[in-house]
N, C-alpha and C positions, 0 to 999 in steps of 0.2 A: 335335387334328390326326391325320389318318389314319395307319394304320400303313404303308400303301404308296400312293404317289401318283407321277404322271408328268407331265412337261412335254411336251405335244405339239410345241412349237416345237423344243426341243433333243433330245428323247427321253431326257431325263435321268429315272431312276428314283430316288426317295428312300424309303428304308426307315426307319421310326422304331421305337425300342425305348422302354424305360421312360425312359431319359434321355439316349440317343445317337441318332445318325443314321448311316446307311451309304448312300452315293450311288454310282451307276454309270450308264454310257450305253453305246449301241452306236455305234461310231465309223463314219467314212465307208467304211472297209474292210469293215464288218459285224462286226468283233471287239467283244466285250464288254469295256469298259475301266473301270478303277477311277476314281472321282472323289474320294470322301472317306469317312473312317471316324473318328469322334470325337465331339465335343460336338454337341448337338442343333442342327439346321439347319432352316431353312424351305426350300421348293423353290427360291425366288428366290436364297437365300443359296448354295445348293448349285450353282446355274447360274453363279454368280459365279466358282466355282472351276474353271470349265471353261476350258481354255487351248487355243487352236489349235495344231496341231502345228508346231513350229518346225523350222528346218533342222537336219540332223544335226550333231553336234559336229564330225564329220569324214567324208570320203567313205569311211571305213573302217567306219562304224557303221550299223547297221540300226535296227530298232525298239528303244526302251529296254527293257532286260531287266526292269524292274519297272513295273507299271501295268496289266496285263491281268488280267482276272478268271480266266482259265484259259490261261496261256501255252501254245501249241502249237508242235509241231515243224514247222518249214517256213518257207519265205521267208527273211526276213533276221532271224530271231530267234536270238540266240545265248546266252540265259540258260537256266537249268534249265527244260525243259518239263514242264507238267503233264499234257499229252496227247501220247502218241507212238503212231502207228498204222502198221501194215504191211498193205497190201492184198494179195490173192491174186496179183496180177501183179507183186508186189514193190515197187510204188510206195509211198512214205512221205508224210508231212506231212498237214496239214489246212488247208483254207481255209474261213473262216466265211461262212456264207450264212444270215441270219436267216430264219426261217419263221413266227414268231408268238410270242405270249405269252399267259399266263394268270395271272390273280390268283384265288386261292382263300381265301375267309374261312372258315377251318376252325372257328372259334368266336368268341364275342364279343371275345376278347382275343387272337386268333391269326390271322395271315394269311401266305400263302405266295405268292411270285412265281416263276413258272416261265417262263424265257426258252428258246426253242426255235430250233434251228439244224440245219443239215446241211452236209456238205462240198459245195463247189460242183461237184465232179466225181464223187465216189463216194457211194454210199448209206449213209453213216455219220451217224446222227442223234445230236445231243447236246442234252440239256436241263440248264440250270443252275437248281437250286433254291435259294431263299432263304426261311427261315422266321423270322418276328419275332413277339414277344409284348409286350404293354404293361406286363408286370409283372417283366420281367427285360431286362438289356442284352445277353444272349446272342443272337448271330445264328447260326442253324443253316444250313449249307450242304452240298450234296452235288451230284454229277453223275450223270446216267443217260445211258448210251450204248447205242444200239440199231443193230444191223446190219440195215438194210432192204433189203439185196441178196440175191442168190442164190449168193454165194460167201462162204467163210469169210474172216475177217480177224483179225489179232492186235492186241490192245492192248498195246504194249510198255511203256507207262506210262499209268495212268488215275487220276490224283489226284482227290481230292474237291473241292479248291478252292485257289486262290492268294489270298494276302492281301497288301496293300500298306500300308506306313506312309508318313506324310507326310514331307517332308525335314526332318531333324533335324541339329543340329550333331554329334552322336555317336550311336551306337547300342550297347546292351548287351543280351546275351542271358542269360536266365535259364532253367535246365532242371535236371534231376536225372539223376545217374548212380549207378552202384553195382554190386553183385554179390550173389550169394547171401548172405544174413545181413547184408548192408550196403547195402540198398536206400535209394533216395529221398534221396541226398546232394545238397544244393542247391549249384549253382554259378552265379555271376553274373559274367560275363566280358565284356569289351569284344568287340563283334562284329567279327571280323577282315574285311578286304576279300576278296572271292571267295565262294566257298560253303562253308557248314558243314553237314554231313549228319548227322542223328541217325536211327538206324535199328535195327531188329531184323531179323535173317535167320533167326531161330530157329523160326518157325512160331507163336510165342506173343509176347505183348507184351514180356516179358523182365524179368529183374532189373536189367539193365545200363542201361537208358534207359526213359523213359516217354513216351508220345506227346502231349506238350504242351510249349509253349514260352511264354515271356513276353519282351517287347521293350520297352526304354525308352531314353531318352536317355543314361542313365547317372546321372541325378540323382535318380531315384525312390528312396523309402524305404519302409519298412513303412507309414507313415502318410500320405505325401504323394507326388504326382508322377503324370504320365501314364504309363499301362501298357497296352499291347496284348498280348492273350494268346489263344492258340488251343489246342484239345484235339480229338484224334481219337477217334471211338467205334469202335474196331476191336481185337479180340483176337488177331490173327495177326501175321505179319510186317508191318512198316510202314515208312515212310520220310518224314521231314520235311527238306527242304532250305531252309535260311535263306541269303539272299545279301545281301551289301552291295556296291553298285555304285560305280564310280568317280565317277558323277555325283551321289553324295550321297544315294542312296535305299537303302532296305531293304525286303525282302519275303520271302515264304516260300510254299512249296507243299508239300502233304502228302497222303498217302493210303495205301491198303492195298498190300502187296507190297514187294518189294525188287528191286534191279536183276537183270536176267537171267532173270526169270520173267515171261513175257508172259501176258496173259488171252486165250484163244481165244474168238472170238465167232462162232458159227455163224449161218447165214442166219435172220433173225427173232429172234434171241436178244438179251437185254438184260443189261447189267451195271450194277448199281447201286452206286456207290461209297459207302462209309460216311460218315455225318455228320462234317464237320470244322467244329466250332463255334469262334466267335470273340467276344471280349468286350473292350470298351475302358472304362477308368475313369480318372479324374483323382485318385483317392484312394490311390495307392500299391499295393504289393503286398498289403497287408491287405485293402484294399477289393476287389481282384481276387479274392482267395481267397474272401472272404465272398459275393461275388456268384456265383462258381462253386458254393459250397456250397449256397446257396439254390436255384439252378437245378437242381443235381443231386438235391437233396431232393425238389424239386417235380415235375420233368419227367423225371428219368432213372431213379431208384431206384423200384421198384414199391410198396414199403410203408415208405417212410422216415418217414412220419407216425407209425408205430407206435413205442412205447417197446421197445427191445431189451432182452431179458432178461439177467440175470447168468448167465454160462455156466461149466460145468466141463468140462474135457477130460482124458481119462484117460492121455494119451500119456506124460508124464514119470513117472507113478506106475507104469505097467505095462509100457511099451514093447510088445513083441509078445506078452507073457504075459497074454493076455486070456481070461478065462473067466467064467462066470455068477456064481460065488460071489464072486470078487473084485471084480467090477463092482458088485454089490449092495452089498457093504461099502463101497465108495468113494461110492456114491450116497447111502447113509444119512449119511456125513460131510458130503457136499457139501450135502445138504438142510439139515442142522443149521447150516451156514454162512449159508444163506439164498439158495443157488444156485436158479436157476429153469429151467435147461436144462442137462441132463446129456448129454455126447457121448462115445460109445465111439470111440476112434480106431483106427488100423491093428491088424490081427492077429485080427479076429473071424471071418474067413471061410476056406473051403477049407483048403489046406495052408499057410497063412501063418504060419510060425514065425520067420521072418526076412525080410530084403528080397530074398532070392534066389528065392523061390518063391510061388505062389499067385495073383499078380494075374491077374485074369480069371475066377477061379472064384468068382462071387459068391453062395455059399450059405453060411449060418452053419455053422461047423466043428462037426461032430456030437459030437466028443469034448469040446468046450468048451460048446456050447449044444445039448444033446441034443434039446430041444424047440423049436429055433430061437430068435429073439430076442424072441418074444412074451413069455415069462415076465419077462425083464428089463425089457422095455418096460412091462409092467404094474406092476412093482415100482417103477420110476422114477415112472410117473404116480401111483401110490398115495402116493408121498412128496411129491406136489404139484409135481413138475417135468415139463417137457417132455423128450422123448427124441430124441437125435440120433445119427447115425452117420457115420463117415468112409468116403468111397468115392473111387476113382481110376478112372473108367469108360474113360479114353482109353488106358490102359496095360495091357500083359500081360508077365508073366514068361515066358521061354522054358520054364521049368520050371512048367508049368501044363497042366491038362487042355484049356483053350481053345486054347492055342498048338499043342499036339499035334494037335488036331482041325482048326485053321484057320490054318496058318502063312502062308497067302496074305493074311490079314486086316491084317497089319502093313505099314507103309511099307517098301518094299524095292526094290531094283534087281536083276533077275536076273543071276546070276553075280557080284554084288558081295558083299562081307561085310556082315552084319547087325551093325552096331556097337551094342553094349549100353552104356547109361549107367545107373547104378544098377541093374544087372542086369535092365534091362527094355527093351522095344521099344514103338514108338508104334502103336497101332491106327489104321487109316486111316478116320477119321471122315467122309471125303469120299465113301466107299462107302456107298450107301444101305442096304445090308444090314447093315453094321456099326452104323450110326447106329440103325437099327431094333432091332437086337439090344439095344443099350444102353438105349434107351427101354423095351423090353419088360421087361428084368430090373429096371430101377430103378423103374418104376411098380408092379410086383409087390411088390418089396422094401418099398416105402413102404406099400402097402396091406395086405400080409400081416402087418407087424410093428409097425403103429401108430407109424411114424416121423414126427416133427414137424420134423426138421432134418437137412440133409445138409451135411457139410464136403466140398466137391468139390474134390479135389486133382488136380494135373497136374504130375508131378515130372521131366520131362525134355523137352529140345527135339527138333525133328525131326532125323532123320538118314537118309541114303539115301532121300531123299523122292521115291520112284517109285511108280507105280500101273500095274503091268503089265496089259495086256489092255484098257486104257481109252485111246481115242484122245486124244492130248494130255494124258494123265493127270498127267504130271509137272508140267505147267503148271497144270491145273485144280485140282489137289488143295489148293493153298495157300489159295484163297478158299472153295472148297466145304467144306473141312474146317471152317472157322469158321462158315459159314452153317449147316452140318448140326448143329454143336455147339449154336448158338443155337436150332435148331428142336427138338432133344431137350429142352433145358431148358424152352423154351416149352410143349411138349406136356405134359411132366411136370407143370409148374405149373398147366396147364389141368385136368389130371386131379385134382390135389391142391391146391386153392386155399389151404389152410391151411399148406402146406409152406413152410419158409423155408430159404435156401440161402446158404452162405458160399463165396466163390471163394477158391481157394487154388492156388498153383503154386510148390511148394517155398518158401513164404512169399509174397513180392510179385511173383512172376513173371508174373502175368496180372491186372492192375488197370487198367482203363480204362473209359471211358464205355460201351463196347459190352457188357462183361460185367456192369457194375453195372446196366445196364438189365434184367437178368435174374436178379439176386441181391440179397441184403439186407445183405451185409456183406462185408468183405474181410480176409483174414489178411495183415497188412502185412509180415511177416518171420518167418522161423523163429527169428531171434535174439530171445530173451526177456529178454536183459540189460536192466535198467531204464535204466541210463545210456545204453547204445547206443540204446535205443528213443527217447529224447528227440530225437535227431538224425533218426532215421527218421520219427518223428511230425511233426517240424518240416517235412520234405520232403513227406510225404504230404499235409499239410493245406494246402500251397500251392494245391492245386487240389481235393482230395477232402475231403468233410466228415468230421468226427469221428463222425458217425452211421454211417459206412461202415467205420471203423477198429476192427478187433479187437485187443485188448491183454490179455495174460495176466500174472498174478502167478504166478511160478514159484520154484522153491527155490534156495537159495544153498549153496555156491558155484555160480554159474550154470554149466550144463552146457557152455556154449560159450566162455565168457570166463574162468571161475574166479573172477569177482568176486563179492564178498559186499556186500550193502547191506541196510539195515533193512527189515523187513516193511512198515512204513508208507510208506517211500520207494517200494517196489515197487507197493504199492497206489495211491499218489497218481499215479504214471506211468501205470498201467493205467486209472485213473479218468478220464484225459483223452480216452478213446475208449470203446468198448464193453467194460466190464469183464468179464474172464474170469479164472479160476483154473486153473492147470495143474500145480501142485505135488502131490507125494505126501502126501495128507492123512493117510494112516495114519502118517507119520513126524512130523507136527506135534505140537508139544507142547500141553497144555491151555491154556497161556497164549497161543500162537500162534493156536490155534482161537478163543479168546475175542476176541483182538485182531481176527483176520480177520472174525469175525462182525459185530463192532461197525463195521469199515470198510465191509463189504458193506452194512449198514443205512445207513450215511452216504451211500454212493454212490447208493442208491436214492431218498434225499431230493433229490439234485441231478442226477440223471442226465437229467431232462428239459432242463436248461440245457446239458449237454454234447451231448446228441443232437440237440436242436432249436434251441439258441441260436446267436447270432452269436459267432464266435470272433475274439479280439484276441490277436495274439502280442506281449506287451509287451516281452519280451526274449527273444533267441534262444540256443540252445545253441551251443558247448559250455560245460559247467559250468566256472566259475573263481570269481574273487573275488565276482562278482555272480551273482545267482540267475537261473535261466530261469524266466520267469513267463508264463502264459497266462490269459486272462480270457474267460468265457462270460457273455453277457447275453441275457436273454429279449427278444422282440420289443418288448414294452411297457416294458422296462427296469425291471421291477418286482423282478427277481431278478438277483444276480450271483454268479458262482463265480470265485474266484481260486485257481489252483493254482501252487506254486512249488517249485523243487528247487535245491539248492546242494550242491557238493562240500564246502565248508567254506572260510571265508575265511582268508587269511593274517592273522596277528596285527597288529592295527592298522588293518587295512583298514576303510573306512567302511561301515556298513550303511545304504544309501540308501533312502528311502521309494520305493515304486513308484507311478507315476502311472497311475490307471485311465482307461479310455476309455468313451465312449458313454452317460454318465450324464447325465440332464437337469438343468439348472441349478434350483436351489432345492429339490431333493429331498434327503430324508435317508434313510440306510440303516442298519439294525440288524444287528450281527453276531449271527447266530443262536446262536453258542456262548457268546459272552461277555456279550451284552446291550448291548455298546457301540454308540453311535449316532455316525454320521459324516455330515457334510454333503457333498453330491456335489461342490460346488465345492473343497472341501478334498481330496477323493479324486482329483479330475482335475487340479487345478492344483498341489497341494502333495504329494499322494501318501498311501499307506497304508504304515505300518510293519509289516512282516510278522512280525518277531521269530521268525525260524526257530530251531528247536532248536539248542543248541550241539553241535559235533562235526561229523565228516565225514557226508556223505550225509544232509543235512537236508531235510526237506520239510514243506509245510503245505498246508491247504486252508481257504479262508475263504468262507463262505456268507453273503451279505448280502441282506436283504429290505427292500424300500422300506417306509418308515414311512407308514401311511395319512395321506392329506392332511387329514382331518378331526380329527387329533389337535391339541390346543392347541399354538400356537407357543411356543418357548421365549422367556422374557422376559430383558430385560437383567439383569445381576447387580445385586442389591440391591433389585429390585422384589419386593414381597411377593406371593406367589401360592401358595397351598397346593398346588394340583393340580400346578403346575410343579415345586414342591420335591419332591413325592412321585415325579413321573415322573422327575426327575433322579436320585433315588436308585435307581430301578428300571433307568435306562438310563444308566450311567456313560459318559461319553466317554473311550474308552480308546485309546491309541495302539499297544496290543499285541494281536495276534490269535494266540493259541496254535494249535499244530497241531491237525488234525482227530482224530487218533488219541486214544482215551480216556486220561485221566490214570491213573497208577498206583493201584490200588486201587478 
């Protein structure tokens, strides 16, 4: 079946993905209208879903508020518009006039449909883009707008796409909310009638919401049910509006920007909205997450096929007290643990002795690194590790040489106060000279000091977002800031193909498909408390893969929460993503160092499962009488990893076996620690007994490997067979799986 096909009789377009279909048509008024999004259809079946427009419900109603591919402002449309425009003469609204279409076969497995329109009266051109592939169910959509006239116009709203759901008996909205150190908290709530707006007005993706949503009828579970989901690839301010209408429909529209900030469009200028991707599945929230994970690893992240190294970060050990001698000592301890990437955090540059000064002066502090960072980088490399550094290129302290020289480079409004947050101001990356300055010092820093990895931070939201001296600067900066940020990172990576970058924004304040297309991992939260991290990881992995999720083992009592949990528990939590260590290794006992080294070694044996396998959330936080359990499975189901955490059951509460997922029938799996062999049907239908250690904050990891098919089958009891008897002695069928951490002694 072709990826894109069209019926000449009805003008219906059918887009096919790996297992789903998306259908649309241009109606009699010239407007692009939604037909279907869901299970696979033929073109004939899609045409059966076409319904002639019936009479309005009443004389008070215009066009239905859900059902257009890009609802516009104008005429008798009263729902949330995806496109609002104001022309030079003050006229608003848009009337569709089709002008053509193009089908591009980008590769053997990828095709793109471009539908072209213009306004019937004004020279505004609109192109709707749809990209599909045969190995994913994700549909990528975006809108390109061009001013074809000789007068400026303003895009009051320019969303990437609108999505419509079929009529359902009820609707439920899933999304995440949060704040600094408490990001990615999952909410699943009945969708109210009217409009529900999720947004960031901060100039950055934000800790408080994330630009994705999932919708279902209220019946979907982790394992079952129809789910429609969308995600926006944008790292600045954004808005998604979900609406439920009185006529029993639901839909959404989303894109860059927030209310009150138009996009000026000069004659001949184009605005390309970011990709707003969508995915349908009938396998519940778990299947939706796994489909997004696979898509992001293959088509978004630049190097997700690589195995990420075990990382050490110096922040908790040193704070701002960073010098060459202390960092070398920490690096030696980190290398002995098995760390593969050593990262120096804040405090290595300029006059940076606290968070009050130095941002913007990006040269190694001469009193701390008299010969620059080169000697430390060489020492780290000699220890067999890669070398990384923390940077915050978009920020400046007023107490810095840069700000004293260029106070005009920050976001500001003449005559208004320059509000500081965290003692810093935001550099105006929308200015090309600022973006070029950042690129210049970054590429020199990487080249001159042998840097393999950047932890790219961004620690405050926009304020006084003005751009004096630039026509329409206060409107243009919101989108140009992000496009210039992307360009700086793209140029930097082109210069240094081996450089790897972590996105960070005070933790999880800038995580989205746009920034992940240019970075290799994301710092999910500044909260490193292992218990809190379980909920953060649960929300993060609703859409983003574990391959993108950085997680550290830090010291206890935790600096933020004051909570103390065992070292093994902290490791097992961090092992569910990209394992990092952030504790003060100079304060670890010999026993802790030995246990940590053993757990690092164990992670290296299973990290291919975590980073590249399929994730199944078998039970969710919060921790209570039952454990939180996740499972990772390789594509061929030859290996399985189970990670489980429990606060501690009440006395007398049952310890129920955990039913695993995605194991082929008839297979057998060996526990790599105990040698016990389990049948897949038992594991999936009856479950695995985890036997978590006694006491509070118990955790375990179980690594199962499929028994080769050519091994002799186990015979019935009583049937003499020497080989079977010997194998049974070697492979005891055990119902107990002890924790991954090594036994005493």
